[in-house]
N, C-alpha and C positions, 0 to 999 in steps of 0.2 A: 967854755962850751963843753969840754969833756966832763967836767965836774957835774954840770947840769944833767947830762945824759946818764952819767953813772948814778946820780941820785934818783932819776926817773926809773931806771932799770931796777934799782934796789927796791923802790916803792912798789913797782909792779910785781916783782918776785915775792915780796912779803904778802901782798894782796892775794896772789895766786896760791901761795902756800896756805894761807888762812882758809881759802875756799876749798882747795883740794884736800886739805888735811882733816876737815871736819864734815865733809859731805854736803849734800844739797841744802840742808837746813841753814847753813851759813849764808847762802845766797839771799835768804829772806832778811838777814840782819844787815846787809850792806846798804849804805846810803845810795841815793841816785848817782851822786858824784863818783863814788867808788865803782859802781857798776859801769858807768860811762868810761872811766879810766881803764878798767879791766878789758873792755872790748873795743877801745878806741883803735882805729886803724890809720887815722890820719897823722900828720905831723904835729908834734907837740911843740909849743913855743915856750 
């Protein structure tokens, strides 16, 4: 379980770094799934 959480956090950090590092233009290049993951507030399974 801890490994799964660590992988999820790593993925979200990488996605956030990609968006924050390159400005608003990067948001238009994200897939629907990436955007949903970035803003997801619920529990991940």
